[in-house]
ZADO-1210 file (C-alpha; in nm, 4 decimals, padded with zeros to 6 digits):
<atoms>
<atom x="00.0000" y="00.0000" z="00.0000" code="MET" pos="1"/>
<atom x="00.1267" y="00.3473" z="-00.0921" code="ASP" pos="2"/>
<atom x="00.2209" y="00.5668" z="00.2006" code="LYS" pos="3"/>
<atom x="00.0207" y="00.8860" z="00.2450" code="LYS" pos="4"/>
<atom x="00.1491" y="01.1714" z="00.4573" code="LEU" pos="5"/>
<atom x="-00.0930" y="01.3951" z="00.6466" code="ILE" pos="6"/>
<atom x="00.0460" y="01.7343" z="00.7516" code="SER" pos="7"/>
<atom x="-00.1248" y="01.8850" z="01.0548" code="VAL" pos="8"/>
<atom x="-00.0726" y="02.2635" z="01.0434" code="VAL" pos="9"/>
<atom x="-00.1233" y="02.4533" z="01.3696" code="VAL" pos="10"/>
<atom x="-00.0765" y="02.8340" z="01.3920" code="PRO" pos="11"/>
<atom x="00.0264" y="02.9318" z="01.7461" code="CYS" pos="12"/>
<atom x="00.0310" y="03.2631" z="01.9286" code="TYR" pos="13"/>
<atom x="00.0891" y="03.2492" z="02.3051" code="ASN" pos="14"/>
<atom x="-00.0438" y="02.8933" z="02.3332" code="GLU" pos="15"/>
<atom x="00.1914" y="02.7686" z="02.6065" code="GLU" pos="16"/>
<atom x="-00.0929" y="02.6653" z="02.8366" code="GLU" pos="17"/>
<atom x="-00.2938" y="02.4678" z="02.5837" code="VAL" pos="18"/>
<atom x="-00.0234" y="02.3144" z="02.3638" code="LEU" pos="19"/>
<atom x="00.0448" y="02.0109" z="02.5890" code="PRO" pos="20"/>
<atom x="-00.3282" y="01.9306" z="02.5869" code="LEU" pos="21"/>
<atom x="-00.3437" y="01.9715" z="02.2104" code="PHE" pos="22"/>
<atom x="-00.0342" y="01.7565" z="02.1535" code="TYR" pos="23"/>
<atom x="-00.1711" y="01.4715" z="02.3639" code="ASP" pos="24"/>
<atom x="-00.5030" y="01.4863" z="02.1774" code="GLU" pos="25"/>
<atom x="-00.3547" y="01.4998" z="01.8264" code="ILE" pos="26"/>
<atom x="-00.1156" y="01.2130" z="01.9039" code="ILE" pos="27"/>
<atom x="-00.4045" y="00.9985" z="02.0233" code="LYS" pos="28"/>
<atom x="-00.6060" y="01.0738" z="01.7084" code="VAL" pos="29"/>
<atom x="-00.3114" y="01.0103" z="01.4745" code="SER" pos="30"/>
<atom x="-00.2230" y="00.6801" z="01.6456" code="ASP" pos="31"/>
<atom x="-00.5822" y="00.5612" z="01.6138" code="ASP" pos="32"/>
<atom x="-00.5870" y="00.6543" z="01.2444" code="MET" pos="33"/>
<atom x="-00.2577" y="00.4750" z="01.1776" code="LYS" pos="34"/>
<atom x="-00.3912" y="00.1641" z="01.3487" code="ALA" pos="35"/>
<atom x="-00.6936" y="00.1691" z="01.1189" code="GLU" pos="36"/>
<atom x="-00.5109" y="00.2777" z="00.8009" code="HIS" pos="37"/>
<atom x="-00.1655" y="00.1226" z="00.7842" code="SER" pos="38"/>
<atom x="-00.0508" y="00.3431" z="00.4962" code="GLY" pos="39"/>
<atom x="-00.0845" y="00.6728" z="00.6849" code="LEU" pos="40"/>
<atom x="00.2007" y="00.8817" z="00.8218" code="GLU" pos="41"/>
<atom x="00.1810" y="01.2139" z="01.0072" code="PHE" pos="42"/>
<atom x="00.3813" y="01.5291" z="01.0560" code="GLU" pos="43"/>
<atom x="00.2837" y="01.8043" z="01.2989" code="PHE" pos="44"/>
<atom x="00.3820" y="02.1498" z="01.1764" code="LEU" pos="45"/>
<atom x="00.3459" y="02.4297" z="01.4328" code="PHE" pos="46"/>
<atom x="00.3770" y="02.7936" z="01.3252" code="ILE" pos="47"/>
<atom x="00.4958" y="03.0137" z="01.6118" code="ASN" pos="48"/>
<atom x="00.3659" y="03.3593" z="01.5247" code="ASP" pos="49"/>
<atom x="00.5988" y="03.5648" z="01.7424" code="GLY" pos="50"/>
<atom x="00.4659" y="03.4352" z="02.0742" code="SER" pos="51"/>
<atom x="00.5755" y="03.6210" z="02.3848" code="GLY" pos="52"/>
<atom x="00.5344" y="03.3295" z="02.6265" code="ASP" pos="53"/>
<atom x="00.7008" y="02.9876" z="02.6416" code="GLY" pos="54"/>
<atom x="00.5450" y="02.8539" z="02.3202" code="THR" pos="55"/>
<atom x="00.8755" y="02.8356" z="02.1318" code="LEU" pos="56"/>
<atom x="01.0578" y="02.6619" z="02.4164" code="ALA" pos="57"/>
<atom x="00.7786" y="02.4053" z="02.4342" code="LEU" pos="58"/>
<atom x="00.7953" y="02.3442" z="02.0586" code="LEU" pos="59"/>
<atom x="01.1702" y="02.2908" z="02.0847" code="ARG" pos="60"/>
<atom x="01.1181" y="02.0225" z="02.3487" code="ARG" pos="61"/>
<atom x="00.8435" y="01.8533" z="02.1487" code="LEU" pos="62"/>
<atom x="01.0571" y="01.8457" z="01.8327" code="SER" pos="63"/>
<atom x="01.3446" y="01.6830" z="02.0253" code="GLU" pos="64"/>
<atom x="01.1123" y="01.4233" z="02.1732" code="ARG" pos="65"/>
<atom x="00.9088" y="01.3517" z="01.8609" code="ASP" pos="66"/>
<atom x="01.0727" y="01.3657" z="01.5171" code="GLU" pos="67"/>
<atom x="00.7319" y="01.4134" z="01.3563" code="ARG" pos="68"/>
<atom x="00.7049" y="01.7564" z="01.5193" code="VAL" pos="69"/>
<atom x="00.8248" y="02.0421" z="01.3030" code="ARG" pos="70"/>
<atom x="00.7954" y="02.4139" z="01.3625" code="TYR" pos="71"/>
<atom x="00.8498" y="02.7466" z="01.1925" code="VAL" pos="72"/>
<atom x="00.9069" y="03.0403" z="01.4262" code="SER" pos="73"/>
<atom x="00.8583" y="03.3963" z="01.2976" code="PHE" pos="74"/>
<atom x="01.0845" y="03.6902" z="01.3808" code="SER" pos="75"/>
<atom x="00.7766" y="03.8750" z="01.5162" code="ARG" pos="76"/>
<atom x="00.3982" y="03.8548" z="01.5149" code="ASN" pos="77"/>
<atom x="00.2746" y="03.8613" z="01.1536" code="PHE" pos="78"/>
<atom x="-00.0858" y="03.7545" z="01.2191" code="GLY" pos="79"/>
<atom x="-00.2862" y="03.4373" z="01.1756" code="LYS" pos="80"/>
<atom x="-00.3191" y="03.4771" z="00.7976" code="GLU" pos="81"/>
<atom x="00.0596" y="03.4731" z="00.7625" code="ALA" pos="82"/>
<atom x="00.0704" y="03.1733" z="00.9948" code="GLY" pos="83"/>
<atom x="-00.1785" y="02.9788" z="00.7832" code="LEU" pos="84"/>
<atom x="00.0079" y="03.0618" z="00.4638" code="PHE" pos="85"/>
<atom x="00.3424" y="02.9604" z="00.6148" code="ALA" pos="86"/>
<atom x="00.1915" y="02.6331" z="00.7301" code="GLY" pos="87"/>
<atom x="00.0539" y="02.5481" z="00.3880" code="LEU" pos="88"/>
<atom x="00.3776" y="02.6565" z="00.2209" code="GLU" pos="89"/>
<atom x="00.5956" y="02.4368" z="00.4449" code="ASN" pos="90"/>
<atom x="00.3637" y="02.1350" z="00.4693" code="ALA" pos="91"/>
<atom x="00.4970" y="01.8250" z="00.2903" code="ARG" pos="92"/>
<atom x="00.1882" y="01.6072" z="00.3080" code="GLY" pos="93"/>
<atom x="-00.0366" y="01.4533" z="00.0467" code="ASP" pos="94"/>
<atom x="-00.3145" y="01.5896" z="00.2656" code="TYR" pos="95"/>
<atom x="-00.3055" y="01.8998" z="00.4843" code="VAL" pos="96"/>
<atom x="-00.5112" y="01.9702" z="00.7961" code="VAL" pos="97"/>
<atom x="-00.5344" y="02.3232" z="00.9377" code="THR" pos="98"/>
<atom x="-00.6685" y="02.3807" z="01.2890" code="LEU" pos="99"/>
<atom x="-00.6168" y="02.5939" z="01.5976" code="ASP" pos="100"/>
<atom x="-00.4216" y="02.4810" z="01.9018" code="ALA" pos="101"/>
<atom x="-00.6873" y="02.5875" z="02.1542" code="ASP" pos="102"/>
<atom x="-00.8983" y="02.2717" z="02.0931" code="LEU" pos="103"/>
<atom x="-01.1932" y="02.4775" z="01.9726" code="GLN" pos="104"/>
<atom x="-01.1350" y="02.2703" z="01.6587" code="HIS" pos="105"/>
<atom x="-01.1701" y="01.9136" z="01.7953" code="PRO" pos="106"/>
<atom x="-00.8979" y="01.6848" z="01.6525" code="PRO" pos="107"/>
<atom x="-01.1349" y="01.3873" z="01.6978" code="ARG" pos="108"/>
<atom x="-01.3122" y="01.5008" z="01.3786" code="LEU" pos="109"/>
<atom x="-01.0022" y="01.4444" z="01.1616" code="ILE" pos="110"/>
<atom x="-01.0753" y="01.0731" z="01.0926" code="PRO" pos="111"/>
<atom x="-01.4240" y="01.1641" z="00.9699" code="GLN" pos="112"/>
<atom x="-01.2799" y="01.4410" z="00.7516" code="MET" pos="113"/>
<atom x="-01.0227" y="01.1992" z="00.6106" code="TYR" pos="114"/>
<atom x="-01.2956" y="00.9508" z="00.5162" code="ASP" pos="115"/>
<atom x="-01.4863" y="01.2181" z="00.3237" code="TYR" pos="116"/>
<atom x="-01.1789" y="01.3281" z="00.1263" code="VAL" pos="117"/>
<atom x="-01.0404" y="00.9772" z="00.0777" code="ARG" pos="118"/>
<atom x="-01.3673" y="00.8741" z="-00.0893" code="SER" pos="119"/>
<atom x="-01.2788" y="01.0975" z="-00.3850" code="GLY" pos="120"/>
<atom x="-01.6139" y="01.2729" z="-00.3708" code="GLU" pos="121"/>
<atom x="-01.4699" y="01.5744" z="-00.1911" code="TYR" pos="122"/>
<atom x="-01.1454" y="01.7718" z="-00.2130" code="ASP" pos="123"/>
<atom x="-01.1928" y="01.9263" z="00.1279" code="CYS" pos="124"/>
<atom x="-01.3779" y="01.8624" z="00.4520" code="ALA" pos="125"/>
<atom x="-01.4378" y="02.1570" z="00.6836" code="ALA" pos="126"/>
<atom x="-01.6306" y="02.2387" z="00.9973" code="THR" pos="127"/>
<atom x="-01.9174" y="02.4853" z="01.0081" code="ARG" pos="128"/>
<atom x="-02.0288" y="02.6317" z="01.3382" code="ARG" pos="129"/>
<atom x="-02.4085" y="02.6242" z="01.3743" code="ILE" pos="130"/>
<atom x="-02.4354" y="02.7597" z="01.7287" code="SER" pos="131"/>
<atom x="-02.2668" y="03.0473" z="01.9091" code="ARG" pos="132"/>
<atom x="-02.3330" y="02.9449" z="02.2684" code="GLU" pos="133"/>
<atom x="-02.0875" y="03.1067" z="02.5075" code="GLY" pos="134"/>
<atom x="-02.0072" y="03.3875" z="02.2618" code="GLU" pos="135"/>
<atom x="-02.1065" y="03.7470" z="02.3507" code="PRO" pos="136"/>
<atom x="-02.4394" y="03.8382" z="02.1873" code="LYS" pos="137"/>
<atom x="-02.3007" y="04.1568" z="02.0333" code="LEU" pos="138"/>
<atom x="-02.0180" y="03.9620" z="01.8707" code="LEU" pos="139"/>
<atom x="-02.2638" y="03.7015" z="01.7403" code="SER" pos="140"/>
<atom x="-02.4834" y="03.9744" z="01.5919" code="PHE" pos="141"/>
<atom x="-02.1961" y="04.1396" z="01.4058" code="PHE" pos="142"/>
<atom x="-02.0695" y="03.8009" z="01.2848" code="SER" pos="143"/>
<atom x="-02.4055" y="03.7210" z="01.1278" code="ARG" pos="144"/>
<atom x="-02.4232" y="04.0687" z="00.9751" code="MET" pos="145"/>
<atom x="-02.0749" y="04.0268" z="00.8273" code="PHE" pos="146"/>
<atom x="-02.1734" y="03.7118" z="00.6374" code="TYR" pos="147"/>
<atom x="-02.4933" y="03.8746" z="00.5105" code="LYS" pos="148"/>
<atom x="-02.3065" y="04.1820" z="00.3889" code="ILE" pos="149"/>
<atom x="-02.0133" y="04.0058" z="00.2225" code="ILE" pos="150"/>
<atom x="-02.2354" y="03.7470" z="00.0521" code="ASN" pos="151"/>
<atom x="-02.4594" y="04.0275" z="-00.0685" code="GLY" pos="152"/>
<atom x="-02.1830" y="04.2318" z="-00.2322" code="ILE" pos="153"/>
<atom x="-01.9287" y="03.9671" z="-00.3337" code="SER" pos="154"/>
<atom x="-01.9318" y="03.7079" z="-00.6110" code="GLN" pos="155"/>
<atom x="-01.7444" y="03.4731" z="-00.3773" code="THR" pos="156"/>
<atom x="-01.9944" y="03.3143" z="-00.1416" code="GLN" pos="157"/>
<atom x="-01.8619" y="03.2440" z="00.2084" code="ILE" pos="158"/>
<atom x="-02.0476" y="02.9881" z="00.4180" code="ILE" pos="159"/>
<atom x="-02.1857" y="03.1367" z="00.7400" code="ASP" pos="160"/>
<atom x="-01.9988" y="02.9829" z="01.0329" code="GLY" pos="161"/>
<atom x="-01.7290" y="02.8189" z="00.8186" code="ALA" pos="162"/>
<atom x="-01.4085" y="02.7687" z="01.0161" code="GLN" pos="163"/>
<atom x="-01.0395" y="02.7348" z="00.9329" code="ASP" pos="164"/>
<atom x="-01.0517" y="02.3720" z="01.0498" code="PHE" pos="165"/>
<atom x="-01.0039" y="02.1997" z="00.7140" code="ARG" pos="166"/>
<atom x="-00.8757" y="01.8742" z="00.5688" code="PHE" pos="167"/>
<atom x="-00.7538" y="01.9383" z="00.2126" code="MET" pos="168"/>
<atom x="-00.5974" y="01.7538" z="-00.0766" code="THR" pos="169"/>
<atom x="-00.2571" y="01.8572" z="-00.2046" code="ARG" pos="170"/>
<atom x="-00.4214" y="01.9875" z="-00.5226" code="GLN" pos="171"/>
<atom x="-00.6389" y="02.2300" z="-00.3270" code="MET" pos="172"/>
<atom x="-00.3457" y="02.3422" z="-00.1131" code="VAL" pos="173"/>
<atom x="-00.1383" y="02.4146" z="-00.4232" code="ASP" pos="174"/>
<atom x="-00.4284" y="02.6181" z="-00.5649" code="ALA" pos="175"/>
<atom x="-00.4399" y="02.8273" z="-00.2470" code="ILE" pos="176"/>
<atom x="-00.0636" y="02.8816" z="-00.2578" code="LEU" pos="177"/>
<atom x="-00.0934" y="03.0034" z="-00.6164" code="SER" pos="178"/>
<atom x="-00.2703" y="03.3124" z="-00.4784" code="MET" pos="179"/>
<atom x="00.0282" y="03.5175" z="-00.3568" code="PRO" pos="180"/>
<atom x="-00.1463" y="03.8351" z="-00.2376" code="GLU" pos="181"/>
<atom x="-00.0100" y="04.0057" z="00.0732" code="TYR" pos="182"/>
<atom x="-00.3516" y="04.1026" z="00.2108" code="ASN" pos="183"/>
<atom x="-00.5047" y="03.7620" z="00.2737" code="ARG" pos="184"/>
<atom x="-00.8497" y="03.6546" z="00.3889" code="PHE" pos="185"/>
<atom x="-00.8410" y="03.2759" z="00.4053" code="SER" pos="186"/>
<atom x="-01.2149" y="03.2226" z="00.4456" code="LYS" pos="187"/>
<atom x="-01.2657" y="03.3948" z="00.1110" code="GLY" pos="188"/>
<atom x="-00.9678" y="03.2229" z="-00.0518" code="ILE" pos="189"/>
<atom x="-01.0939" y="02.8786" z="00.0505" code="PHE" pos="190"/>
<atom x="-01.4228" y="02.9546" z="-00.1261" code="SER" pos="191"/>
<atom x="-01.2699" y="03.1339" z="-00.4259" code="TRP" pos="192"/>
<atom x="-01.0458" y="02.8425" z="-00.5339" code="VAL" pos="193"/>
<atom x="-01.3531" y="02.6189" z="-00.5577" code="GLY" pos="194"/>
<atom x="-01.3199" y="02.2400" z="-00.5173" code="PHE" pos="195"/>
<atom x="-01.5855" y="02.0185" z="-00.3630" code="GLU" pos="196"/>
<atom x="-01.6163" y="02.0789" z="00.0115" code="THR" pos="197"/>
<atom x="-01.8066" y="01.8785" z="00.2697" code="LYS" pos="198"/>
<atom x="-01.9166" y="02.0859" z="00.5687" code="TYR" pos="199"/>
<atom x="-01.9486" y="01.9152" z="00.9058" code="ILE" pos="200"/>
<atom x="-02.1835" y="02.1000" z="01.1399" code="GLU" pos="201"/>
<atom x="-02.0474" y="02.1566" z="01.4910" code="VAL" pos="202"/>
<atom x="-02.1459" y="02.3512" z="01.8020" code="ASN" pos="203"/>
<atom x="-01.9360" y="02.6292" z="01.9470" code="ASN" pos="204"/>
<atom x="-01.6547" y="02.4987" z="02.1698" code="THR" pos="205"/>
<atom x="-01.4767" y="02.6977" z="02.4397" code="GLU" pos="206"/>
<atom x="-01.0982" y="02.7182" z="02.4603" code="ARG" pos="207"/>
<atom x="-00.9400" y="02.4340" z="02.6581" code="ALA" pos="208"/>
<atom x="-00.6966" y="02.6743" z="02.8276" code="ALA" pos="209"/>
<atom x="-00.5475" y="03.0203" z="02.7942" code="GLY" pos="210"/>
<atom x="-00.7119" y="03.3381" z="02.6679" code="LYS" pos="211"/>
<atom x="-00.8162" y="03.4378" z="02.3179" code="THR" pos="212"/>
<atom x="-00.6286" y="03.7240" z="02.1532" code="THR" pos="213"/>
<atom x="-00.9209" y="03.8056" z="01.9241" code="TRP" pos="214"/>
<atom x="-01.0879" y="04.1204" z="02.0580" code="SER" pos="215"/>
<atom x="-01.4000" y="04.2772" z="01.9078" code="PHE" pos="216"/>
<atom x="-01.1940" y="04.5441" z="01.7313" code="TRP" pos="217"/>
<atom x="-00.9528" y="04.2882" z="01.5851" code="LYS" pos="218"/>
<atom x="-01.2471" y="04.0879" z="01.4503" code="LEU" pos="219"/>
<atom x="-01.4034" y="04.4070" z="01.3090" code="LEU" pos="220"/>
<atom x="-01.0782" y="04.4953" z="01.1334" code="LYS" pos="221"/>
<atom x="-01.0521" y="04.1396" z="01.0014" code="TYR" pos="222"/>
<atom x="-01.4090" y="04.1648" z="00.8660" code="SER" pos="223"/>
<atom x="-01.3285" y="04.4894" z="00.6847" code="ILE" pos="224"/>
<atom x="-01.0190" y="04.3230" z="00.5365" code="GLU" pos="225"/>
<atom x="-01.2379" y="04.0379" z="00.4112" code="GLY" pos="226"/>
<atom x="-01.4918" y="04.2685" z="00.2488" code="ILE" pos="227"/>
<atom x="-01.2214" y="04.4663" z="00.0707" code="MET" pos="228"/>
<atom x="-01.0368" y="04.1523" z="-00.0365" code="ALA" pos="229"/>
<atom x="-01.3381" y="03.9999" z="-00.2109" code="PHE" pos="230"/>
<atom x="-01.5602" y="04.2892" z="-00.3135" code="SER" pos="231"/>
<atom x="-01.5225" y="04.6202" z="-00.4957" code="THR" pos="232"/>
<atom x="-01.8790" y="04.7214" z="-00.4069" code="ALA" pos="233"/>
<atom x="-01.7676" y="04.9810" z="-00.1480" code="PRO" pos="234"/>
<atom x="-01.5959" y="05.1707" z="-00.4297" code="LEU" pos="235"/>
<atom x="-01.9365" y="05.2151" z="-00.5943" code="ALA" pos="236"/>
<atom x="-02.0836" y="05.3668" z="-00.2767" code="LEU" pos="237"/>
<atom x="-01.9708" y="05.7241" z="-00.3616" code="PRO" pos="238"/>
<atom x="-02.1592" y="05.6997" z="-00.6929" code="ILE" pos="239"/>
<atom x="-02.4875" y="05.6096" z="-00.5241" code="PHE" pos="240"/>
<atom x="-02.4376" y="05.8681" z="-00.2515" code="LEU" pos="241"/>
<atom x="-02.3611" y="06.1285" z="-00.5177" code="GLY" pos="242"/>
<atom x="-02.6840" y="06.0493" z="-00.7051" code="ILE" pos="243"/>
<atom x="-02.8890" y="06.0665" z="-00.3847" code="ILE" pos="244"/>
<atom x="-02.7292" y="06.3968" z="-00.2826" code="LEU" pos="245"/>
<atom x="-02.7809" y="06.5425" z="-00.6294" code="LEU" pos="246"/>
<atom x="-03.1512" y="06.4638" z="-00.6123" code="ILE" pos="247"/>
<atom x="-03.1690" y="06.6039" z="-00.2583" code="ALA" pos="248"/>
<atom x="-02.9833" y="06.9184" z="-00.3662" code="ALA" pos="249"/>
<atom x="-03.2244" y="06.9788" z="-00.6546" code="LEU" pos="250"/>
<atom x="-03.5210" y="06.9311" z="-00.4202" code="ALA" pos="251"/>
<atom x="-03.3653" y="07.1693" z="-00.1681" code="LEU" pos="252"/>
<atom x="-03.3023" y="07.4242" z="-00.4435" code="LEU" pos="253"/>
<atom x="-03.6712" y="07.4178" z="-00.5385" code="VAL" pos="254"/>
<atom x="-03.7707" y="07.4605" z="-00.1728" code="ILE" pos="255"/>
<atom x="-03.5326" y="07.7551" z="-00.1287" code="LEU" pos="256"/>
<atom x="-03.6633" y="07.9262" z="-00.4436" code="ILE" pos="257"/>
<atom x="-04.0223" y="07.8835" z="-00.3275" code="VAL" pos="258"/>
<atom x="-03.9386" y="08.0170" z="00.0192" code="ARG" pos="259"/>
<atom x="-03.7445" y="08.3076" z="-00.1273" code="ALA" pos="260"/>
<atom x="-04.0396" y="08.4017" z="-00.3448" code="CYS" pos="261"/>
<atom x="-04.2597" y="08.3870" z="-00.0343" code="ALA" pos="262"/>
<atom x="-04.0188" y="08.6176" z="00.1502" code="GLY" pos="263"/>
<atom x="-03.8805" y="08.3480" z="00.3886" code="ASN" pos="264"/>
<atom x="-03.4999" y="08.3200" z="00.3915" code="ALA" pos="265"/>
<atom x="-03.3308" y="07.9892" z="00.4741" code="GLY" pos="266"/>
<atom x="-03.1858" y="07.9557" z="00.8220" code="SER" pos="267"/>
<atom x="-02.8122" y="07.9415" z="00.8913" code="ALA" pos="268"/>
<atom x="-02.8696" y="07.6258" z="01.0977" code="LEU" pos="269"/>
<atom x="-03.0057" y="07.4405" z="00.7947" code="THR" pos="270"/>
<atom x="-02.7070" y="07.5418" z="00.5855" code="LEU" pos="271"/>
<atom x="-02.4634" y="07.4391" z="00.8622" code="SER" pos="272"/>
<atom x="-02.6298" y="07.0980" z="00.8860" code="PHE" pos="273"/>
<atom x="-02.6077" y="07.0468" z="00.5111" code="LEU" pos="274"/>
<atom x="-02.2416" y="07.1466" z="00.4962" code="PHE" pos="275"/>
<atom x="-02.1605" y="06.9109" z="00.7842" code="THR" pos="276"/>
<atom x="-02.3526" y="06.6258" z="00.6190" code="LEU" pos="277"/>
<atom x="-02.1809" y="06.6766" z="00.2847" code="LEU" pos="278"/>
<atom x="-01.8398" y="06.7043" z="00.4500" code="GLY" pos="279"/>
<atom x="-01.8944" y="06.3793" z="00.6390" code="GLY" pos="280"/>
<atom x="-02.0038" y="06.1918" z="00.3269" code="ILE" pos="281"/>
<atom x="-01.7045" y="06.3227" z="00.1325" code="GLN" pos="282"/>
<atom x="-01.4669" y="06.2059" z="00.4056" code="LEU" pos="283"/>
<atom x="-01.6377" y="05.8648" z="00.4135" code="LEU" pos="284"/>
<atom x="-01.5988" y="05.8219" z="00.0376" code="CYS" pos="285"/>
<atom x="-01.2388" y="05.9418" z="00.0480" code="THR" pos="286"/>
<atom x="-01.1659" y="05.6995" z="00.3315" code="GLY" pos="287"/>
<atom x="-01.3089" y="05.4040" z="00.1368" code="ILE" pos="288"/>
<atom x="-01.0984" y="05.4825" z="-00.1672" code="MET" pos="289"/>
<atom x="-00.7982" y="05.5381" z="00.0582" code="GLY" pos="290"/>
<atom x="-00.8347" y="05.1891" z="00.2045" code="GLN" pos="291"/>
<atom x="-00.8298" y="05.0285" z="-00.1398" code="TYR" pos="292"/>
<atom x="-00.5323" y="05.2416" z="-00.2439" code="ILE" pos="293"/>
<atom x="-00.3485" y="05.1370" z="00.0735" code="SER" pos="294"/>
<atom x="-00.4010" y="04.7710" z="-00.0231" code="LYS" pos="295"/>
<atom x="-00.2524" y="04.8402" z="-00.3661" code="LEU" pos="296"/>
<atom x="00.0383" y="05.0173" z="-00.1970" code="TYR" pos="297"/>
<atom x="00.1143" y="04.7161" z="00.0233" code="LEU" pos="298"/>
<atom x="00.0829" y="04.4732" z="-00.2686" code="GLU" pos="299"/>
<atom x="00.3160" y="04.6862" z="-00.4819" code="ALA" pos="300"/>
<atom x="00.5857" y="04.6717" z="-00.2136" code="LYS" pos="301"/>
<atom x="00.5893" y="04.2912" z="-00.2482" code="ALA" pos="302"/>
<atom x="00.7150" y="04.2428" z="00.1066" code="ARG" pos="303"/>
<atom x="00.7356" y="03.8849" z="00.2388" code="PRO" pos="304"/>
<atom x="00.4257" y="03.7653" z="00.4250" code="LYS" pos="305"/>
<atom x="00.6448" y="03.6442" z="00.7094" code="TYR" pos="306"/>
<atom x="01.0104" y="03.6183" z="00.8132" code="ILE" pos="307"/>
<atom x="01.1455" y="03.2954" z="00.9612" code="VAL" pos="308"/>
<atom x="01.3767" y="03.3229" z="01.2592" code="LYS" pos="309"/>
<atom x="01.4005" y="02.9565" z="01.3555" code="GLU" pos="310"/>
<atom x="01.2896" y="02.6090" z="01.2526" code="THR" pos="311"/>
<atom x="01.3405" y="02.2733" z="01.4208" code="GLU" pos="312"/>
<atom x="01.6195" y="02.1942" z="01.1730" code="GLU" pos="313"/>
<atom x="01.8069" y="02.5191" z="01.2443" code="LEU" pos="314"/>
<atom x="01.7661" y="02.4676" z="01.6175" code="TYR" pos="315"/>
<atom x="01.8989" y="02.1123" z="01.6087" code="LYS" pos="316"/>
<atom x="02.1908" y="02.2056" z="01.3796" code="ASN" pos="317"/>
<atom x="02.2946" y="02.4955" z="01.6060" code="ASN" pos="318"/>
<atom x="02.2676" y="02.2732" z="01.9098" code="LYS" pos="319"/>
<atom x="02.4875" y="02.0061" z="01.7485" code="ASN" pos="320"/>
<atom x="02.7480" y="02.2705" z="01.6600" code="LYS" pos="321"/>
<atom x="02.7594" y="02.3877" z="02.0209" code="GLU" pos="322"/>
<atom x="02.8181" y="02.0311" z="02.1326" code="CYS" pos="323"/>
</atoms>
């Protein structure tokens, strides 16, 4: 039987508390899968995204203890999107799994995902969250609104509740890597590349340990990035606002002429309100265009998405030299 390698890609940022729990769980799942499918092999690729705790030291120990453990450590924090890209770029497997280290993505689902993809009917198996229990209501509301907005203005449809927990074929991974943009929004990229995807419905799961680094404002910024990455509709907003204001201005002009003929002059307060309204709309439109221009500016620089400071190979080589 031909050997098949499964790469498990895990972006990490300050995950010192939960990593031992995750490692024990993923080892148990992989051992069970190997016992059932003799041709399977695993590698565990952790991406340390500039963690400020003991994550890197823990990854060093794991890589010394288990040769299947690999890691890529960034020179600073580049963000989860860079971590996902680095994981896919450095994964060697015939299949690639992406999931978080906090156990909100249960590793026990990997065998089921493998069965779906192995059947040949699907190129990818992913989880889709159908409940938001334990999540703040305000955050849940804005999350639902985000999916409604982006699916309403974008040609790329993003499944509501779709997560980054995915089991993909090498062909799909290579397709994702062929999209080299600096400003990345993986949820949109996963949908844009196509391929048949099986969604597994799951309930919301709390972190096993540690604290999330995703604040409301970070999620809001991430949502704006997603909208701008997969829709140009906001650029059309100034056109519609301009048409509406033109109609309103013509109506106001008629009203002012009628009042002037009747001997009633317009109030300074009305004019001040109109100037303020127009100024605010102009700034909004300028800001939207500025955001798109800033994306072009960053793409034109062609900076690397991440910078590697250390890998398990570099660490072991340096350690051998010291000895």
